[in-house]
Every structure is written in structure tokens, then in C-alpha cells.
N, C-alpha and C positions, 0 to 999 in steps of 0.2 A: 365585282372583281371575279375574273375567271378562276376557277379552282386551282390552287397550287402554284399560283403566280404572284406570291407576296413580293418579290422584287420589282414587280411592274405595277404595284398598287396605285401609283400616281398617274398612270398613263391611261388613255381612252380605252374603253371596253373593246372597241373594234380592233386596236393593236393587240390587246391581251389575247383576244380570240384567235388572231392570226398566229401569234406566237404559240398558243396552245395547239393549233392544227399542225403547225410545223414540227412540234414535239411529238405529237401523236403518229404523224407520218414518218418520223426519224429523219427529217430533212433539216431541221435546225442545226444540229451539231455539224454535219458536213458543210453546210452552207457557211457557217462561222469559221470552220477550220480553213475553208478555201479563201475567205476573205482575210484571215489572219493566220498564215500557215506556220509560223515559227514562234516558239517560246523565247523570251529574252535571255540574256546572258547575265543579268544582275542577280546573282545567287546569294551573295553573302551581305552582311550588314555594312561592311565598309564600302562595297560597290554601291549599295543602295543610298549611303550617305553622300557619296560622291555624285550620284545621279541627281539626287534632290538639290544638292548645292549648285549644280550646273544650271538647273532651271531657275533657282532663286537668284543667282548672280545675273542670269540673262533678263529676268523679268521683274525681280523685286529687290533690287539692290539696296534700296533704303529700308527695307522691312527688318525686324528684329532678328538677331542671329538665332540659328537653330543649334541646340547643344546636342540632340540626339535624333537619330533616324534608325528604325529597326523594323524588322518583320516581327509580327506578334501572333503567336498561335492561340491566344486567349481571346481574340476579338471575335465575338459572335456576329457574323455578317448580316444578320437581319436587325438586331437590336442596335448594334454599335455601327451600322453602315459598313463600310468597306476599309476604313481607316479612321484614325483619330489624330487630332492635334490637341496638345495640352500646353498649359503654362503652369509651371511649378514654381512657387515662390519659396525661397529659403532665406533665412536670416544668416547673414555672414557679417559677424562683427556688429557694428551699428548700422548696417545697410540691408535692405531687402533686395535680393537679386531674383530675377525672374528668368527661368530657363524654359525653352520652347522645345518640345518633342513632337515628333511626327511618328506614328506607329501605323504600319501597312499590314493588313491581314496576311498571314502566312500563305494563303491560298493564292496570292499574287506572285509568289516565287516561281510558280510553274505556268505562267500565262504569257500571252503575247506583249510585246513591249508597248503596244498601243494602249492596252488595258492599264499597264503599270503607269504609263505616262498620264492617263486620265485620272487616276487616283492621286498621283503626286500632285498634279495641277490643283485638283479639288482641295488637297490639304493645304498647299501652299497659299491658295486663294483665302483660306481662313486666317492668314497672318495679317491680311489687310481688312477683310470683310468677315465679321463674325456670323452674320445671318445668312441664310440662303434666299437672298433677295435678288432684285434685278442687278444690282451693282456687283453682287458676288458672281453671278453667271456671266456677266459681261467681262469680268476679270478672267474667268476660266476660259472664255472664248478667245480672249486676248492672247492667252498662253498656249492654247491648243484650239485652232479654229474648228476642228472636228469634234469638239467636246461633247455636244449633245448626242451625235451619233455613236461616239465610243461608249458613252454611259448607257445608251439604250442597248447596244449590242452586248456589253458586259452583263446588264441585268438579264437579257434574254438568255446569255450563256449560263448564268446562275440558275434560272429556271429549268434549262436543259439539264444541268448538273444535278438538281434536286429531283427531277423526274425520272432521270435514266441512271444516274450514279456514274456515268461515262465521261470521265475527264478526257479532254481533247488534246492537251499539251503535256501532260505528265509523263 
């Protein structure tokens, strides 16, 4: 793995080296900003909840309901990935109720809509597919045909951010 590219650990070394060269020459940030020029307008948690439910109703109508969607500033983006999905079971009377929550790293509050869409699609796919297997990625690509490119670009941006500290959309 090329040094300082933790977000690209699963990608081929040749791609990691290309990203490292683009960072060193200060070209990666401007290239990504040109490709994704505007930050999204989904700033508060109510808007995020509505945004997620719109995708869910379009692609996963039969999936379990989601009780909470929020930005979370406690998510460590290397250890916990970029968002989390949880199922919380609570006893209510003599029944066990499961509530599903999606938490998106607060970092996404100031990013392009394409990156937010990618993480939302990823977390929604976990409602149907628990593991990151072929079926999971097929579902992600069904909901967002450009899923893999968006994920790579996001990970490249996170490497840029780590290396330079220069946020592109804040």
C-alpha cells in the first residue's frame, strides 16, 4: 500500500500510486472539484431523513422501516467506514421491537450530493444484504449505476484531505 492512502487499501497498487502522484502534484483536489463542483443542500437531519426515505421508497419499498437517520460526528471514518447502519432491539411490553438507524459521518454535510448519495445507497443496501458480497454490490449498483466510481472518487478525496488538510467544498 502506498503510504498515507489508508482509504484506498483495497485497491491495486497502481491506482494508489496514481492517486499519490496526483496529491503530490496538487492536481487531485482541483480535478475532483471540477468533476463535482457543488456541495449538496441536505444540511440538517430532517432533510437527511427525507433524502434517505426517498431512496428507500424508490428502491427498497419492502425493506424494514427506518426509525432514525442522522449525521454523526463521532464516527471515525477509517475504523467505522463512512456511515453505519444499526438495528436496535427494545422490549415494549411483551414484544421485541427492532428499530433501524442509519448514521452518516458529519464529514458528508459539506460534500457533493454524489458522495452523499453513494454513502446513503451503501447504508440502505445493508437493509437487504448484511455482508459486502457480490449481491450487496449488485444492489448498490442497481440503486446508483455509478456507485463504484463514486466510492473511488470519495476515497481519493479522503486521501487528499488527509494529505493536504484542504477541504474542497466547506
